[in-house]
N, CA and C atoms as an extended XYZ file, in Angstrom:
465
Properties=species:S:1:pos:R:3:atomname:S:1:resname:S:1:resid:I:1 pbc="F F F"
N        75.996      -55.005      175.701 N   UNK     1
C        76.109      -54.944      176.987 CA  UNK     1
C        76.783      -53.632      177.370 C   UNK     1
N        76.195      -52.956      178.303 N   UNK     2
C        76.721      -51.639      178.765 CA  UNK     2
C        77.977      -51.885      179.786 C   UNK     2
N        78.841      -50.914      179.830 N   UNK     3
C        79.876      -50.956      180.761 CA  UNK     3
C        79.624      -50.120      181.963 C   UNK     3
N        78.425      -49.768      182.272 N   UNK     4
C        78.090      -48.799      183.348 CA  UNK     4
C        79.163      -48.983      184.614 C   UNK     4
N        79.365      -50.258      184.941 N   UNK     5
C        80.046      -50.517      186.260 CA  UNK     5
C        81.595      -50.179      186.308 C   UNK     5
N        82.042      -49.716      184.979 N   UNK     6
C        83.401      -49.442      184.958 CA  UNK     6
C        83.534      -47.893      184.403 C   UNK     6
N        82.518      -47.202      184.434 N   UNK     7
C        82.546      -45.763      183.989 CA  UNK     7
C        82.991      -45.051      185.042 C   UNK     7
N        84.094      -44.089      184.904 N   UNK     8
C        84.441      -43.348      186.092 CA  UNK     8
C        83.396      -42.421      186.709 C   UNK     8
N        82.533      -41.834      185.942 N   UNK     9
C        81.488      -40.948      186.433 CA  UNK     9
C        80.624      -41.850      187.294 C   UNK     9
N        80.100      -42.959      186.919 N   UNK    10
C        79.251      -43.771      187.588 CA  UNK    10
C        80.002      -44.330      189.087 C   UNK    10
N        81.210      -44.687      188.899 N   UNK    11
C        81.889      -45.102      190.077 CA  UNK    11
C        82.125      -44.056      191.096 C   UNK    11
N        82.295      -42.781      190.491 N   UNK    12
C        82.512      -41.592      191.499 CA  UNK    12
C        81.191      -41.284      192.161 C   UNK    12
N        80.126      -41.412      191.323 N   UNK    13
C        78.918      -41.146      192.032 CA  UNK    13
C        78.606      -42.188      193.064 C   UNK    13
N        78.837      -43.460      192.911 N   UNK    14
C        78.645      -44.495      193.899 CA  UNK    14
C        79.519      -44.268      195.049 C   UNK    14
N        80.841      -43.933      194.957 N   UNK    15
C        81.708      -43.695      196.019 CA  UNK    15
C        81.102      -42.452      196.812 C   UNK    15
N        80.653      -41.408      196.125 N   UNK    16
C        80.016      -40.352      196.982 CA  UNK    16
C        78.978      -40.825      197.755 C   UNK    16
N        78.034      -41.576      197.132 N   UNK    17
C        76.863      -42.165      197.957 CA  UNK    17
C        77.360      -43.098      199.205 C   UNK    17
N        78.467      -43.854      198.898 N   UNK    18
C        79.097      -44.738      200.008 CA  UNK    18
C        79.549      -43.786      201.093 C   UNK    18
N        80.318      -42.627      200.677 N   UNK    19
C        80.994      -41.890      201.623 CA  UNK    19
C        79.895      -41.003      202.508 C   UNK    19
N        78.820      -40.598      201.747 N   UNK    20
C        77.847      -39.918      202.598 CA  UNK    20
C        77.134      -40.946      203.572 C   UNK    20
N        76.970      -42.035      203.163 N   UNK    21
C        76.298      -43.075      203.976 CA  UNK    21
C        77.267      -43.495      205.292 C   UNK    21
N        78.466      -43.525      205.032 N   UNK    22
C        79.393      -43.798      206.100 CA  UNK    22
C        79.482      -42.641      207.078 C   UNK    22
N        79.379      -41.343      206.410 N   UNK    23
C        79.462      -40.238      207.279 CA  UNK    23
C        78.184      -40.207      208.222 C   UNK    23
N        77.098      -40.308      207.624 N   UNK    24
C        75.779      -40.314      208.450 CA  UNK    24
C        75.898      -41.482      209.502 C   UNK    24
N        76.362      -42.633      209.111 N   UNK    25
C        76.442      -43.710      210.224 CA  UNK    25
C        77.553      -43.294      211.316 C   UNK    25
N        78.537      -42.824      210.943 N   UNK    26
C        79.621      -42.354      212.048 CA  UNK    26
C        78.875      -41.330      212.856 C   UNK    26
N        78.281      -40.232      212.327 N   UNK    27
C        77.829      -39.111      213.104 CA  UNK    27
C        76.715      -39.626      213.800 C   UNK    27
N        75.859      -40.682      213.534 N   UNK    28
C        74.840      -41.258      214.390 CA  UNK    28
C        75.494      -41.881      215.589 C   UNK    28
N        76.453      -42.638      215.325 N   UNK    29
C        77.158      -43.323      216.315 CA  UNK    29
C        77.677      -42.296      217.411 C   UNK    29
N        78.177      -41.163      216.857 N   UNK    30
C        78.665      -40.129      217.749 CA  UNK    30
C        77.549      -39.363      218.412 C   UNK    30
N        76.384      -39.571      217.924 N   UNK    31
C        75.252      -38.741      218.450 CA  UNK    31
C        75.164      -37.325      218.065 C   UNK    31
N        75.769      -37.220      216.835 N   UNK    32
C        75.737      -35.812      216.281 CA  UNK    32
C        74.739      -35.707      215.067 C   UNK    32
N        74.142      -34.530      214.869 N   UNK    33
C        73.238      -34.441      213.675 CA  UNK    33
C        73.964      -33.474      212.777 C   UNK    33
N        75.012      -33.880      211.914 N   UNK    34
C        75.658      -33.112      210.857 CA  UNK    34
C        75.781      -33.891      209.644 C   UNK    34
N        75.578      -33.309      208.548 N   UNK    35
C        75.919      -33.756      207.157 CA  UNK    35
C        77.376      -33.421      206.873 C   UNK    35
N        77.789      -33.993      205.745 N   UNK    36
C        79.180      -33.831      205.220 CA  UNK    36
C        79.408      -32.223      205.062 C   UNK    36
N        78.388      -31.599      204.293 N   UNK    37
C        78.492      -30.067      203.929 CA  UNK    37
C        78.411      -29.232      205.287 C   UNK    37
N        77.650      -29.677      206.177 N   UNK    38
C        77.614      -28.847      207.528 CA  UNK    38
C        78.819      -28.898      208.142 C   UNK    38
N        79.464      -29.987      208.170 N   UNK    39
C        80.777      -30.210      208.848 CA  UNK    39
C        81.855      -29.277      208.129 C   UNK    39
N        81.879      -29.364      206.828 N   UNK    40
C        82.697      -28.672      205.841 CA  UNK    40
C        82.433      -27.170      206.185 C   UNK    40
N        81.426      -26.721      206.277 N   UNK    41
C        80.969      -25.291      206.362 CA  UNK    41
C        81.440      -24.816      207.851 C   UNK    41
N        81.330      -25.746      208.909 N   UNK    42
C        81.744      -25.376      210.260 CA  UNK    42
C        83.212      -25.327      210.358 C   UNK    42
N        83.903      -26.224      209.819 N   UNK    43
C        85.468      -26.228      209.981 CA  UNK    43
C        85.898      -25.152      208.994 C   UNK    43
N        85.380      -24.636      207.959 N   UNK    44
C        85.753      -23.558      207.138 CA  UNK    44
C        85.451      -22.170      207.979 C   UNK    44
N        84.315      -22.261      208.590 N   UNK    45
C        84.155      -21.005      209.540 CA  UNK    45
C        85.109      -20.845      210.580 C   UNK    45
N        85.437      -21.925      211.266 N   UNK    46
C        86.342      -22.110      212.376 CA  UNK    46
C        87.833      -21.537      211.854 C   UNK    46
N        88.192      -22.014      210.470 N   UNK    47
C        89.475      -21.581      210.118 CA  UNK    47
C        89.554      -20.126      209.519 C   UNK    47
N        88.260      -19.607      209.323 N   UNK    48
C        88.199      -18.219      208.579 CA  UNK    48
C        87.294      -17.536      209.495 C   UNK    48
N        87.418      -17.108      210.771 N   UNK    49
C        86.514      -16.199      211.481 CA  UNK    49
C        86.066      -15.007      210.752 C   UNK    49
N        84.687      -14.731      210.914 N   UNK    50
C        84.119      -13.580      210.387 CA  UNK    50
C        84.043      -13.582      208.884 C   UNK    50
N        83.979      -14.894      208.294 N   UNK    51
C        83.946      -15.077      206.968 CA  UNK    51
C        82.417      -14.777      206.280 C   UNK    51
N        82.205      -14.265      205.221 N   UNK    52
C        80.834      -14.060      204.694 CA  UNK    52
C        80.401      -15.256      203.947 C   UNK    52
N        79.145      -15.431      203.682 N   UNK    53
C        78.559      -16.641      203.131 CA  UNK    53
C        79.072      -16.979      201.689 C   UNK    53
N        79.276      -15.975      200.780 N   UNK    54
C        79.710      -16.026      199.556 CA  UNK    54
C        81.024      -16.681      199.497 C   UNK    54
N        82.042      -16.141      200.408 N   UNK    55
C        83.277      -16.642      200.473 CA  UNK    55
C        83.230      -18.229      201.093 C   UNK    55
N        82.548      -18.327      202.065 N   UNK    56
C        82.432      -19.745      202.618 CA  UNK    56
C        81.999      -20.690      201.419 C   UNK    56
N        80.981      -20.230      200.486 N   UNK    57
C        80.526      -21.086      199.536 CA  UNK    57
C        81.681      -21.501      198.562 C   UNK    57
N        82.526      -20.394      198.185 N   UNK    58
C        83.583      -20.787      197.320 CA  UNK    58
C        84.762      -21.586      198.036 C   UNK    58
N        84.886      -21.582      199.333 N   UNK    59
C        85.941      -22.252      199.766 CA  UNK    59
C        85.528      -23.746      200.088 C   UNK    59
N        84.338      -24.030      199.989 N   UNK    60
C        83.941      -25.543      200.144 CA  UNK    60
C        83.183      -25.991      198.855 C   UNK    60
N        83.423      -25.220      197.712 N   UNK    61
C        82.862      -25.496      196.424 CA  UNK    61
C        81.307      -25.739      196.513 C   UNK    61
N        80.591      -24.895      197.066 N   UNK    62
C        79.172      -24.928      197.025 CA  UNK    62
C        78.622      -23.682      196.456 C   UNK    62
N        77.390      -23.984      195.662 N   UNK    63
C        76.647      -22.725      195.211 CA  UNK    63
C        76.109      -21.867      196.238 C   UNK    63
N        76.140      -20.417      195.873 N   UNK    64
C        75.694      -19.588      196.867 CA  UNK    64
C        74.331      -19.704      197.394 C   UNK    64
N        73.349      -20.073      196.509 N   UNK    65
C        71.915      -20.299      196.786 CA  UNK    65
C        71.877      -21.558      197.918 C   UNK    65
N        72.533      -22.554      197.628 N   UNK    66
C        72.394      -23.705      198.562 CA  UNK    66
C        73.192      -23.605      199.898 C   UNK    66
N        74.207      -22.823      199.861 N   UNK    67
C        74.928      -22.573      201.104 CA  UNK    67
C        74.159      -21.771      202.041 C   UNK    67
N        73.073      -20.989      201.602 N   UNK    68
C        72.198      -20.249      202.500 CA  UNK    68
C        71.453      -21.094      203.440 C   UNK    68
N        70.872      -22.187      202.639 N   UNK    69
C        70.229      -23.117      203.531 CA  UNK    69
C        70.943      -23.952      204.461 C   UNK    69
N        72.079      -24.259      204.152 N   UNK    70
C        73.113      -24.917      205.046 CA  UNK    70
C        73.474      -23.946      206.205 C   UNK    70
N        73.728      -22.877      205.856 N   UNK    71
C        73.990      -21.890      207.021 CA  UNK    71
C        72.651      -21.611      207.897 C   UNK    71
N        71.541      -21.448      207.317 N   UNK    72
C        70.312      -21.311      208.092 CA  UNK    72
C        70.138      -22.488      209.058 C   UNK    72
N        70.488      -23.645      208.661 N   UNK    73
C        70.188      -24.902      209.439 CA  UNK    73
C        71.206      -24.908      210.653 C   UNK    73
N        72.511      -24.419      210.366 N   UNK    74
C        73.495      -24.367      211.304 CA  UNK    74
C        73.229      -23.135      212.293 C   UNK    74
N        72.660      -22.149      211.949 N   UNK    75
C        72.204      -21.097      212.872 CA  UNK    75
C        71.016      -21.605      213.738 C   UNK    75
N        70.123      -22.220      213.068 N   UNK    76
C        68.972      -22.913      213.857 CA  UNK    76
C        69.301      -23.918      214.843 C   UNK    76
N        70.579      -24.509      214.720 N   UNK    77
C        71.050      -25.619      215.552 CA  UNK    77
C        71.904      -24.879      216.685 C   UNK    77
N        72.270      -23.611      216.586 N   UNK    78
C        73.141      -22.796      217.534 CA  UNK    78
C        74.500      -23.212      217.251 C   UNK    78
N        74.787      -23.664      216.131 N   UNK    79
C        76.244      -24.037      215.871 CA  UNK    79
C        77.134      -22.821      215.151 C   UNK    79
N        76.367      -22.030      214.516 N   UNK    80
C        77.165      -20.884      213.668 CA  UNK    80
C        76.205      -19.576      214.090 C   UNK    80
N        76.927      -18.541      214.155 N   UNK    81
C        76.351      -17.200      214.428 CA  UNK    81
C        76.530      -16.464      213.201 C   UNK    81
N        75.321      -15.675      212.944 N   UNK    82
C        75.478      -14.727      211.625 CA  UNK    82
C        75.227      -13.448      212.255 C   UNK    82
N        76.295      -12.464      211.816 N   UNK    83
C        76.039      -11.087      212.449 CA  UNK    83
C        76.355      -10.019      211.286 C   UNK    83
N        75.946       -8.952      211.586 N   UNK    84
C        76.230       -7.772      210.548 CA  UNK    84
C        77.628       -7.537      210.410 C   UNK    84
N        78.277       -7.525      209.508 N   UNK    85
C        79.719       -7.167      209.333 CA  UNK    85
C        80.065       -5.745      209.917 C   UNK    85
N        80.992       -5.598      210.616 N   UNK    86
C        81.401       -4.328      211.103 CA  UNK    86
C        81.945       -3.500      210.011 C   UNK    86
N        82.544       -4.197      208.912 N   UNK    87
C        82.998       -3.310      207.714 CA  UNK    87
C        82.036       -2.974      206.683 C   UNK    87
N        80.944       -3.705      206.660 N   UNK    88
C        79.976       -3.565      205.578 CA  UNK    88
C        78.720       -3.843      206.096 C   UNK    88
N        77.865       -2.915      206.466 N   UNK    89
C        76.615       -3.214      207.152 CA  UNK    89
C        75.546       -4.024      206.222 C   UNK    89
N        75.825       -4.063      204.864 N   UNK    90
C        74.974       -4.818      204.208 CA  UNK    90
C        75.435       -6.347      204.305 C   UNK    90
N        76.519       -6.774      204.597 N   UNK    91
C        77.093       -8.063      204.561 CA  UNK    91
C        76.833       -8.673      205.902 C   UNK    91
N        76.886       -9.980      205.912 N   UNK    92
C        76.717      -10.786      207.210 CA  UNK    92
C        77.992      -11.649      207.241 C   UNK    92
N        78.483      -11.746      208.426 N   UNK    93
C        79.639      -12.576      208.676 CA  UNK    93
C        79.266      -13.709      209.613 C   UNK    93
N        80.015      -14.767      209.590 N   UNK    94
C        79.801      -15.949      210.284 CA  UNK    94
C        80.927      -16.262      211.161 C   UNK    94
N        80.474      -16.900      212.404 N   UNK    95
C        81.472      -17.345      213.172 CA  UNK    95
C        80.864      -18.495      214.078 C   UNK    95
N        81.746      -19.534      214.610 N   UNK    96
C        81.104      -20.589      215.341 CA  UNK    96
C        80.681      -20.055      216.794 C   UNK    96
N        79.648      -20.673      217.160 N   UNK    97
C        79.138      -20.330      218.561 CA  UNK    97
C        80.027      -21.418      219.569 C   UNK    97
N        79.993      -21.213      220.739 N   UNK    98
C        80.646      -22.131      221.586 CA  UNK    98
C        80.254      -23.577      221.444 C   UNK    98
N        78.941      -23.932      221.226 N   UNK    99
C        78.422      -25.182      220.951 CA  UNK    99
C        78.943      -25.606      219.530 C   UNK    99
N        79.161      -24.894      218.626 N   UNK   100
C        79.723      -25.165      217.346 CA  UNK   100
C        81.089      -25.705      217.543 C   UNK   100
N        82.092      -25.173      218.365 N   UNK   101
C        83.307      -25.543      218.597 CA  UNK   101
C        83.218      -26.800      219.381 C   UNK   101
N        82.453      -26.990      220.210 N   UNK   102
C        82.272      -28.307      220.939 CA  UNK   102
C        81.904      -29.566      220.025 C   UNK   102
N        80.941      -29.210      219.067 N   UNK   103
C        80.498      -30.050      218.091 CA  UNK   103
C        81.777      -30.424      217.192 C   UNK   103
N        82.491      -29.507      216.797 N   UNK   104
C        83.601      -29.894      215.879 CA  UNK   104
C        84.476      -30.793      216.632 C   UNK   104
N        84.928      -30.359      217.884 N   UNK   105
C        85.950      -31.173      218.719 CA  UNK   105
C        85.394      -32.702      218.870 C   UNK   105
N        84.099      -32.836      219.048 N   UNK   106
C        83.543      -34.243      219.111 CA  UNK   106
C        83.473      -34.920      217.866 C   UNK   106
N        83.357      -34.200      216.703 N   UNK   107
C        83.121      -34.892      215.297 CA  UNK   107
C        84.600      -35.278      214.706 C   UNK   107
N        85.497      -34.458      215.197 N   UNK   108
C        86.837      -34.728      214.362 CA  UNK   108
C        87.251      -36.335      214.418 C   UNK   108
N        87.332      -36.948      215.694 N   UNK   109
C        87.695      -38.381      215.510 CA  UNK   109
C        86.830      -39.296      214.805 C   UNK   109
N        85.452      -38.790      214.690 N   UNK   110
C        84.570      -39.652      213.957 CA  UNK   110
C        84.720      -39.401      212.406 C   UNK   110
N        85.027      -38.115      212.154 N   UNK   111
C        85.227      -37.756      210.688 CA  UNK   111
C        86.498      -38.535      210.181 C   UNK   111
N        87.529      -38.541      211.130 N   UNK   112
C        88.800      -39.296      210.609 CA  UNK   112
C        88.472      -40.811      210.431 C   UNK   112
N        87.462      -41.412      211.195 N   UNK   113
C        87.105      -42.866      211.003 CA  UNK   113
C        86.389      -42.991      209.760 C   UNK   113
N        85.642      -41.929      209.360 N   UNK   114
C        85.030      -42.114      208.033 CA  UNK   114
C        86.028      -42.156      206.797 C   UNK   114
N        87.030      -41.271      207.013 N   UNK   115
C        88.064      -41.262      206.021 CA  UNK   115
C        88.719      -42.714      205.751 C   UNK   115
N        88.984      -43.358      206.998 N   UNK   116
C        89.691      -44.587      206.989 CA  UNK   116
C        88.554      -45.698      206.407 C   UNK   116
N        87.341      -45.478      206.801 N   UNK   117
C        86.244      -46.413      206.375 CA  UNK   117
C        86.232      -46.337      204.654 C   UNK   117
N        86.293      -45.211      204.113 N   UNK   118
C        86.113      -44.980      202.779 CA  UNK   118
C        87.229      -45.822      201.955 C   UNK   118
N        88.524      -45.770      202.583 N   UNK   119
C        89.590      -46.335      201.766 CA  UNK   119
C        90.050      -47.587      202.390 C   UNK   119
N        89.217      -48.214      203.145 N   UNK   120
C        89.711      -49.485      204.010 CA  UNK   120
C        90.184      -50.611      203.104 C   UNK   120
N        89.697      -50.580      201.830 N   UNK   121
C        90.025      -51.647      200.930 CA  UNK   121
C        91.243      -51.531      200.156 C   UNK   121
N        92.036      -50.336      200.572 N   UNK   122
C        93.068      -50.200      199.677 CA  UNK   122
C        94.548      -50.329      200.689 C   UNK   122
N        95.571      -50.897      199.999 N   UNK   123
C        96.833      -50.734      200.511 CA  UNK   123
C        97.380      -49.486      200.860 C   UNK   123
N        98.391      -49.224      201.781 N   UNK   124
C        98.951      -47.928      202.021 CA  UNK   124
C        99.381      -47.252      200.752 C   UNK   124
N       100.028      -48.076      199.836 N   UNK   125
C       100.520      -47.427      198.589 CA  UNK   125
C        99.237      -47.011      197.659 C   UNK   125
N        98.366      -47.802      197.735 N   UNK   126
C        97.171      -47.469      196.840 CA  UNK   126
C        96.510      -46.302      197.516 C   UNK   126
N        96.400      -46.293      198.734 N   UNK   127
C        95.737      -44.964      199.496 CA  UNK   127
C        96.388      -43.747      198.908 C   UNK   127
N        97.738      -43.944      198.825 N   UNK   128
C        98.612      -42.484      198.514 CA  UNK   128
C        98.282      -42.253      196.953 C   UNK   128
N        98.377      -43.337      196.310 N   UNK   129
C        98.057      -43.161      194.751 CA  UNK   129
C        96.759      -42.616      194.618 C   UNK   129
N        95.723      -43.302      195.164 N   UNK   130
C        94.300      -42.725      195.119 CA  UNK   130
C        94.181      -41.348      195.423 C   UNK   130
N        94.596      -40.938      196.735 N   UNK   131
C        94.553      -39.470      197.172 CA  UNK   131
C        95.216      -38.740      196.205 C   UNK   131
N        96.256      -38.914      195.567 N   UNK   132
C        97.095      -38.172      194.676 CA  UNK   132
C        96.313      -37.967      193.410 C   UNK   132
N        95.664      -39.039      192.865 N   UNK   133
C        94.881      -39.060      191.637 CA  UNK   133
C        93.548      -38.109      191.855 C   UNK   133
N        92.780      -38.261      193.066 N   UNK   134
C        91.689      -37.560      193.470 CA  UNK   134
C        92.111      -35.986      193.394 C   UNK   134
N        93.157      -35.727      193.986 N   UNK   135
C        93.710      -34.307      194.011 CA  UNK   135
C        93.865      -33.715      192.587 C   UNK   135
N        94.510      -34.413      191.686 N   UNK   136
C        94.861      -34.175      190.385 CA  UNK   136
C        93.554      -33.893      189.724 C   UNK   136
N        92.602      -34.858      189.728 N   UNK   137
C        91.486      -34.827      188.881 CA  UNK   137
C        90.509      -33.654      189.457 C   UNK   137
N        90.435      -33.420      190.721 N   UNK   138
C        89.536      -32.344      191.182 CA  UNK   138
C        90.208      -30.961      190.910 C   UNK   138
N        91.540      -30.859      190.930 N   UNK   139
C        92.038      -29.658      190.584 CA  UNK   139
C        91.918      -29.249      189.078 C   UNK   139
N        92.307      -30.419      188.262 N   UNK   140
C        92.136      -30.241      186.809 CA  UNK   140
C        90.846      -29.802      186.415 C   UNK   140
N        89.824      -30.390      186.993 N   UNK   141
C        88.293      -30.042      186.547 CA  UNK   141
C        87.723      -29.190      187.388 C   UNK   141
N        88.273      -28.354      188.267 N   UNK   142
C        87.800      -27.584      189.161 CA  UNK   142
C        86.825      -26.392      188.470 C   UNK   142
N        87.614      -25.830      187.371 N   UNK   143
C        86.716      -24.782      186.681 CA  UNK   143
C        85.562      -25.124      185.822 C   UNK   143
N        85.273      -26.517      185.758 N   UNK   144
C        84.355      -27.062      184.923 CA  UNK   144
C        83.001      -27.214      185.955 C   UNK   144
N        83.201      -27.017      187.203 N   UNK   145
C        82.125      -27.258      188.071 CA  UNK   145
C        81.218      -25.971      188.153 C   UNK   145
N        79.972      -26.326      188.520 N   UNK   146
C        79.137      -25.169      188.563 CA  UNK   146
C        79.394      -24.463      189.968 C   UNK   146
N        80.269      -24.935      190.852 N   UNK   147
C        80.549      -24.280      192.022 CA  UNK   147
C        82.015      -24.523      192.230 C   UNK   147
N        82.993      -23.725      191.387 N   UNK   148
C        84.309      -24.158      191.690 CA  UNK   148
C        84.779      -23.792      193.137 C   UNK   148
N        85.833      -24.401      193.415 N   UNK   149
C        86.432      -24.211      194.652 CA  UNK   149
C        87.430      -23.088      194.490 C   UNK   149
N        87.297      -22.054      195.451 N   UNK   150
C        88.190      -20.952      195.490 CA  UNK   150
C        89.208      -21.082      196.552 C   UNK   150
N        90.342      -21.495      196.309 N   UNK   151
C        91.324      -21.779      197.304 CA  UNK   151
C        92.041      -20.483      197.673 C   UNK   151
N        91.917      -19.951      198.965 N   UNK   152
C        92.513      -18.755      199.291 CA  UNK   152
C        93.991      -18.791      199.414 C   UNK   152
N        94.648      -20.164      199.516 N   UNK   153
C        95.928      -20.290      199.470 CA  UNK   153
C        96.578      -20.077      198.114 C   UNK   153
N        95.805      -19.895      197.019 N   UNK   154
C        96.275      -19.572      195.726 CA  UNK   154
C        96.449      -18.175      195.505 C   UNK   154
N        95.998      -17.289      196.529 N   UNK   155
C        96.117      -15.731      196.143 CA  UNK   155
C        97.292      -15.351      196.497 C   UNK   155
């Protein structure tokens, strides 16, 4: 008999599925058409104006090829603007449009609800422990990822 349902990898994959489903449901309730990675990209662009796509990919731990499609969709939705960099004519920089700012403002309370939804079965102490362990595991395994997080705060 397999212990599939107790394997950490299987449980993490299941929790990811649940988290994405909860995110989609909350965004639908809010009347917003956003995926978790689109939200992460927009918030990161907001926090880092005139960021280039490669840096954005590193800051949200996404591979460079896939982030291009994410940015393309956000540009098509008029949520992000992509312009030629004033410092390097070969590079493109990203910034939020006014609509992008409005969408983030609308999304924030819904994203907060998703976070609460994900951990609703835990006590306050368990939530703190769970969050601490998630941070520890993701930081420890970061360099093993095909798209490691590149945290600018560590520079």
